[in-house]
C-alpha positions in Angstrom: -20.8 15.7 32.8 -20.0 12.2 34.7 -21.1 12.1 38.2 -17.9 12.9 40.6 -18.3 8.9 42.6 -17.7 8.0 39.3 -14.2 10.0 38.5 -13.4 8.5 42.2 -14.0 5.3 40.9 -12.2 5.3 37.8 -8.8 7.0 39.5 -8.8 4.5 41.6 -9.2 1.3 39.5 -6.8 3.3 37.4 -3.6 2.2 38.9 -4.3 -1.1 37.7 -5.2 -0.4 34.0 -2.0 -1.6 31.9 -0.7 1.8 30.2 2.3 0.5 29.4 2.5 0.7 26.1 2.8 4.4 26.1 6.0 4.7 28.0 7.7 2.2 26.2 9.6 3.8 23.6 10.6 5.7 26.5 11.8 2.4 28.5 13.5 1.6 25.2 15.8 5.0 25.3 16.8 5.1 28.6 17.8 1.4 28.4 19.8 1.5 24.9 21.7 4.5 26.6 22.5 2.6 29.9 23.4 -0.5 27.9 26.0 1.8 25.8 27.6 3.2 28.8 27.4 0.2 31.0 28.9 -2.2 28.0 32.3 -2.5 29.1 31.1 -3.6 32.6 30.4 -7.3 30.6 33.9 -8.0 30.8 33.2 -8.9 34.3 29.3 -9.1 34.1 27.4 -12.2 34.9 24.3 -13.3 33.6 21.2 -14.9 35.6 23.0 -18.3 36.1 25.8 -16.3 37.9 28.3 -16.7 35.1 31.1 -14.8 33.4 30.4 -13.2 29.6 33.1 -16.0 28.7 30.6 -18.4 30.0 27.7 -17.4 29.0 28.9 -18.0 25.4 30.6 -21.4 26.8 26.7 -22.3 27.4 26.4 -23.5 23.9 28.9 -26.0 23.9 26.7 -28.8 25.4 24.4 -27.9 22.5 26.5 -29.0 19.5 26.9 -32.7 19.0 29.2 -32.7 16.0 32.5 -33.3 16.5 33.1 -30.6 13.3 30.8 -28.2 15.9 32.7 -28.8 19.0 36.5 -28.5 17.4 35.2 -25.4 16.2 33.5 -23.7 19.0 36.7 -24.8 20.7 38.9 -23.0 18.4 36.8 -19.6 18.4 36.9 -20.1 21.9 40.6 -20.4 22.6 40.9 -17.3 20.8 38.1 -15.5 22.3 39.3 -16.1 25.9 42.8 -14.8 25.1 41.3 -11.5 23.5 38.9 -10.4 26.1 41.0 -11.8 29.2 44.5 -10.2 28.0 42.9 -6.8 26.6 44.1 -3.7 27.8 41.2 -2.8 30.7 42.3 0.2 30.0 39.6 0.7 27.3 36.9 -1.8 27.8 35.1 -0.1 25.1 37.4 -0.7 22.3 37.8 -4.2 23.7 33.7 -5.0 23.3 33.8 -3.8 20.1 36.4 -5.9 19.0 35.0 -8.9 20.8 31.3 -8.4 19.7 32.7 -8.0 16.2 34.9 -11.2 16.7 31.8 -13.0 18.0 29.5 -11.8 15.2 31.6 -12.9 12.7 31.9 -16.6 14.2 27.7 -16.7 15.0 27.5 -15.5 10.8 29.0 -18.9 9.6 27.9 -21.2 12.6 24.4 -19.8 12.7 23.2 -22.8 14.7 25.2 -21.4 18.1 23.6 -18.1 17.2 20.3 -19.6 17.7 21.1 -21.6 21.2 22.3 -18.2 22.5 20.2 -15.9 20.8 17.5 -16.0 24.4 20.6 -15.6 27.1 20.4 -12.9 29.1 23.9 -10.8 30.6 22.0 -10.7 33.6 20.3 -6.7 34.3 22.9 -5.3 31.4 20.2 -6.8 28.4 19.7 -9.5 26.1 22.5 -11.0 24.2 21.9 -9.9 20.9 21.8 -6.2 22.6 25.8 -6.6 22.8 25.6 -6.8 18.7 23.5 -3.2 18.7 25.6 -1.3 21.2 28.6 -2.6 19.4 27.5 0.0 16.1 27.0 2.4 18.1 30.2 2.0 19.5 31.6 1.6 16.3 29.9 5.0 14.9 31.9 6.9 17.6 34.9 5.4 16.6 34.9 5.9 13.6 34.8 10.0 13.0 38.1 9.9 11.8 37.2 8.3 8.5 36.5 11.4 6.3 39.2 13.6 8.0 42.7 13.3 6.4 45.8 11.4 7.8 49.9 12.7 8.5 50.1 12.0 5.0 47.6 13.9 3.7 45.6 10.8 2.4 42.6 8.5 3.7 43.1 5.9 6.1 40.2 4.2 4.3 41.9 4.7 0.4 45.0 4.2 1.7 44.0 0.7 2.9 42.1 -0.4 0.2 45.0 0.5 -1.7 47.2 -1.9 0.5 44.9 -5.0 0.1 44.3 -4.8 -3.6 45.6 -8.5 -4.3 42.1 -9.2 -2.7 40.2 -7.7 -5.6 42.3 -9.0 -8.2 38.9 -10.7 -9.8 36.4 -7.9 -8.6 34.0 -6.1 -11.4 33.9 -2.5 -11.2 36.9 -2.3 -9.1 38.2 1.2 -10.6 35.0 2.9 -10.0 34.4 1.4 -6.7 37.9 3.2 -5.6 37.2 6.1 -7.4 34.3 6.6 -6.2 35.6 6.4 -2.5 38.4 8.6 -3.4 35.8 11.4 -4.5 33.7 11.0 -1.6 36.6 11.5 0.6 38.1 14.5 -0.7 34.0 16.4 -0.5 34.7 18.9 1.8 31.4 20.3 1.5 28.8 17.5 2.1 27.9 16.9 5.8 29.1 13.7 8.1 25.1 12.1 7.6 25.2 12.4 4.1 28.8 11.3 3.5 28.0 8.0 5.5 24.5 7.1 3.4 26.9 8.0 0.0 29.6 5.7 1.7 26.7 3.0 2.3 25.5 2.9 -1.4 28.8 2.7 -2.3 30.2 -0.3 -0.6 26.5 -2.1 -0.8 27.0 -1.7 -5.0 30.5 -3.1 -5.1 29.3 -6.1 -2.7 26.0 -6.8 -4.5 28.3 -6.9 -7.8 31.1 -9.4 -6.0 29.5 -10.8 -3.6 32.3 -14.0 -3.3 34.6 -11.5 -1.9 32.2 -9.7 0.8 33.9 -11.9 3.3 37.5 -10.4 2.3 36.0 -7.1 2.5 34.6 -6.9 5.6 37.7 -8.4 7.7 39.6 -5.6 6.0 41.4 -3.3 8.9 40.9 0.1 8.5 42.4 1.9 11.4 42.3 0.5 14.8 39.5 -0.9 16.4 37.9 0.2 13.2 37.0 -2.8 10.1 35.1 -2.5 7.0 32.4 -4.8 8.4 32.0 -1.9 11.4 31.8 0.8 8.9 29.6 -1.7 6.5 26.7 -2.2 9.3 27.4 2.1 10.7 26.5 3.3 7.5 24.0 1.1 6.9 22.0 2.6 9.9 22.6 6.2 8.2 21.3 5.2 4.9 17.7 3.5 6.4 17.9 6.9 8.3 17.1 8.6 5.2 15.1 6.1 3.6 12.7 7.0 6.7 13.1 10.5 6.7 12.4 11.0 3.0 9.7 8.5 3.0 7.9 10.7 5.7 8.7 14.2 4.1 6.6 12.7 0.6 4.1 10.9 2.9 5.5 7.4 1.2 5.7 5.4 4.5 2.1 3.8 3.0 4.5 1.0 1.5 5.1 -0.6 4.9 1.7 -1.0 5.7 1.0 -2.5 2.8 3.5 -4.6 3.2 2.7 -6.0 6.9 -0.8 -6.7 5.9 0.7 -8.9 3.2 2.3 -10.5 5.5 0.2 -11.2 8.1 -2.9 -12.4 5.7 0.1 -14.7 4.2 0.0 -16.8 7.6 -2.6 -18.8 6.9 -3.4 -20.4 10.0 -2.5 -17.7 12.6 -5.5 -16.0 13.0 -8.4 -18.2 11.2 -11.2 -17.5 10.8 -10.2 -13.8 11.6 -6.5 -13.2 10.0 -8.0 -10.7 8.0 -9.9 -8.8 10.6 -6.5 -8.8 12.4 -4.1 -7.6 9.5 -6.8 -4.9 8.3 -6.8 -3.7 12.5 -3.1 -3.4 12.4 -2.3 -1.8 8.7 -5.3 0.7 9.7 -4.2 2.1 13.3 -0.9 2.5 11.2 -2.3 4.2 8.5 -3.8 6.7 11.0 -0.1 7.3 12.5 1.1 7.7 9.4 -1.5 10.4 8.6 -0.8 12.2 12.0 1.6 15.2 11.2 4.5 14.2 13.6 6.9 16.9 14.5 9.9 14.3 13.6 11.1 11.4 12.5 12.1 10.2 15.3 8.6 11.0 16.9 7.2 8.9 13.4 8.9 5.7 13.8 8.7 5.9 17.7 4.7 5.8 17.1 5.0 2.8 14.6 7.1 0.6 17.2 5.2 1.2 19.9 1.8 0.0 18.5 4.3 -3.1 16.7 5.1 -3.7 20.3 1.8 -3.8 21.6 0.3 -5.9 18.6 3.3 -8.4 19.5 1.9 -8.4 22.8 -1.4 -9.7 21.4 -0.6 -11.5 19.0 2.7 -13.5 19.6 2.8 -15.8 17.5 2.3 -13.3 14.5 5.7 -13.3 14.1 5.6 -9.7 12.7 9.6 -9.3 13.5 10.1 -11.9 10.6 8.4 -9.5 7.7 10.9 -7.8 5.3 9.3 -4.0 4.8 12.2 -3.7 1.9 15.3 -5.1 1.0 16.9 -2.2 2.6 14.9 -1.1 5.2 15.1 -4.6 6.5 12.5 -6.6 9.1 10.3 -4.8 11.6 13.3 -5.7 14.1 15.7 -3.7 11.9 14.1 -0.7 11.7 13.6 -0.9 15.5 17.3 -1.2 15.8 17.7 1.4 13.5 15.8 3.8 16.0 17.6 2.7 18.6 20.9 3.5 17.0 19.2 7.3 15.5 18.3 8.6 19.2 21.0 6.9 21.4 23.3 8.7 18.7 21.6 11.8 18.9 21.2 11.6 15.0 16.9 12.0 16.4 16.1 13.9 19.2 14.2 11.3 21.6 10.9 12.7 22.4 7.9 11.3 24.1 5.7 9.6 21.4 2.7 10.2 20.3 0.0 7.6 21.1 -3.2 7.0 19.2 -5.5 8.0 21.9 -4.1 11.3 22.5 -6.5 12.8 20.6 -9.0 11.6 23.8 -11.9 13.8 23.1 -12.5 12.5 19.8 -11.6 8.7 20.2 -13.5 8.8 23.4 -16.3 9.9 22.2 -16.6 7.5 19.5 -15.8 4.8 21.9 -18.2 5.8 24.2 -20.9 5.7 21.5 -20.0 2.2 20.0 -20.2 0.8 23.8 -23.8 2.8 24.2 -25.4 1.7 20.5 -28.4 -1.0 20.8 -27.8 -2.8 18.0 -31.2 -4.8 18.0 -29.8 -6.4 21.7 -26.9 -7.6 20.3 -24.2 -6.6 22.5 -21.3 -4.4 20.6 -18.8 -5.5 22.4 -19.5 -9.2 22.3 -19.8 -8.8 19.0 -16.2 -7.8 18.8 -14.7 -9.9 21.0 -15.5 -12.4 18.4 -12.9 -11.3 16.0 -10.3 -11.9 18.2 -10.8 -14.5 20.8 -10.5 -18.1 18.4 -7.3 -18.8 20.7 -9.4 -18.8 24.0 -10.8 -21.6 26.1 -14.4 -22.8 26.0 -14.7 -21.6 29.6 -13.2 -17.8 28.6 -15.8 -17.7 26.1 -18.8 -18.4 28.0 -18.0 -16.9 31.4 -17.1 -13.2 28.9 -20.1 -14.2 26.8 -22.6 -13.9 30.0 -20.8 -10.9 31.3 -21.6 -9.0 28.2 -24.8 -10.5 27.6 -25.4 -8.9 31.3 -24.1 -5.7 30.1 -26.4 -5.6 26.8 -29.7 -6.4 28.9 -29.4 -4.6 32.4 -27.4 -2.1 31.5 -27.2 -0.9 27.7 -31.1 -1.3 27.0 -32.5 0.0 30.5 -34.0 3.3 29.3 -34.0 4.5 33.0 -30.2 4.9 33.1 -28.9 7.9 31.7 -25.6 7.5 29.5 -23.4 8.6 32.2 -24.5 5.9 34.6 -24.2 3.6 32.1 -20.8 3.7 30.9 -20.0 3.7 35.1 -21.8 0.3 35.5 -20.2 -1.0 31.9 -16.9 -0.2 33.8 -17.9 -1.6 37.2 -18.8 -4.8 35.5 -15.4 -5.1 33.5 -13.5 -4.2 36.3 -15.4 -7.0 38.7 -14.8 -9.3 36.4 -11.0 -8.9 35.8 -10.8 -8.8 39.6 -12.2 -12.1 39.3 -10.6 -13.6 36.8 -7.4 -12.0 37.0 -5.3 -14.1 34.2 -7.8 -12.7 31.8 -6.9 -9.3 32.1 -4.9 -8.6 29.0 -7.6 -10.6 26.9 -10.3 -8.3 27.7 -8.4 -5.5 28.0 -7.3 -6.1 24.2 -11.2 -6.5 22.8 -11.3 -4.2 20.5 -14.3 -1.4 20.1 -14.9 -1.3 16.4 -12.0 0.6 14.9 -11.7 3.1 17.9 -9.8 2.4 19.7 -10.1 -1.3 22.7 -11.4 -1.9 26.1 -8.0 -0.4 27.3 -8.7 2.6 25.6 -11.9 2.7 27.3 -10.3 2.9 30.8 -8.0 5.7 29.4 -11.1 7.9 28.6 -11.1 8.7 32.1 -7.9 9.8 33.8 
């Protein structure tokens, strides 16, 4: 057993150990709920410069240098301002839904404007792109009518497609497309979620065969405020949810690990010469998570996202967010968006996520054993540090190397000390180091200890 002074010591320094990652998904969930509930406030909200929503979007104008770009932006803003300022404030959700999709359509054909605005903040409400996530959630709430018969005994979606059939004069497989939708609408047995998945497949297959008319199809207004673009975005989330759930049931999400490993190793200069180690480290971690028998899809995906966020924090240049997992699942950011959609819309029940260090007995035992191992006077801590210190300064390398050598010579190889005392002194030495070099705290915490965890996990073992 550890001595009481050591336990008191660890409890004293514990508040300074960064354990934020464990709660990141809880924070994500809570902030997503708040953003959705307060999105109507953006009609009057300010960003960090004190500008209104409209002025925040106008921020892009000075960075448009071509006259054609400026003219398109002016035309859009005139229309956008009229819609927002003269909308019925009694229904702020509908106003923001329409505003978000109008803006989204403009940004899609003007990606240079999106690039300028994507890092903007709407005050404490959230980031610029969060507006589109929330809009999709609101759209889901607004389109529950879609499988309900209207007053004429028909369905709004079918009626609108038939009314606008002139758009599809040259479309391939149009008859099959409409027949499939009609069959789906009259399906009185299947549940809503299944129908949404099926509807996405029908829409996506038709668009794939007729990509030239996608824009026209997306602009069709089915029933105010819902248009086909909203239906497509919402059903895509249901489709991705179904892929994830089915893959987890069959234990077949390993392709995610394979794809991530491939993405990381393709970035030739990112981790050199430790590129393979970093990629394998993250892939190994995900494999452990996938082997863990989570009680729900929500818990499994939340765990993966949590480690993804930690990885991004440790290796901000990895650009893992751009790694496309599959054509249907999209990127890691798309999976994160789908997770948020699923828990906010109550499709998946939110749960405190599984942490890889939850099995403390085994993990901590491995960490302790690894740290105390005497490898012919070679510091295990130093050898593991060398795997990730490529971006460290020479001063950081030298001072930490000296600290590791002292730990090895004065503590680990000291046969007069018990293992409990050795671990106490290792913790004390590391804490003294990060107290003196405060700016290096995160780097030291992220040092791996074999495949069992990290220095951060070493301190967690005593909480």
